N, C-alpha and C positions, 0 to 999 in steps of 0.2 A: 499578578502575584499567582505564583506558579499551585497550579492545586493541591499541588504531590512533585515528593522527589523520581524523577521518569529519567530514558534513558532513550535517546536519538537510534533511530532504527533505518538505513532505504531496504530495501524487498523490494523485488525485482517476481510476487508472482504470476504461477501463468493462470491459475482462475480466481472470478468476482463476482460476484453480487450486486448486477445496478438495484437501484431506487425502485425498482419494482419487485425485487425477490427472483427472478431469472438471474442463472447461473448462466457466465460468458468467457468465454476464453479471453486474456488477453494475448493477444500475439509480438513477441517480442523481432526488426530486422536489429540488425548492424550497427544501423543508418540512425533506425527512430524507435529506443531500447526510453522502455517506460518505466517510470521506477516509482515510490508512495516512497513520501518522508512522512513515518509517522513519529510521537512518543507516546513511549507507555511506562504508563505508572509503574517502581520499581517495589 
């Protein structure tokens, strides 16, 4: 059961914070691109 109606997004951020709250750079290359699949309540 879904909690809310949502939209699906696939994003490739360049900065993120880890579980300790530290800001880290995400390095993407042509062969190893990192992406996040997220569902956001609308």
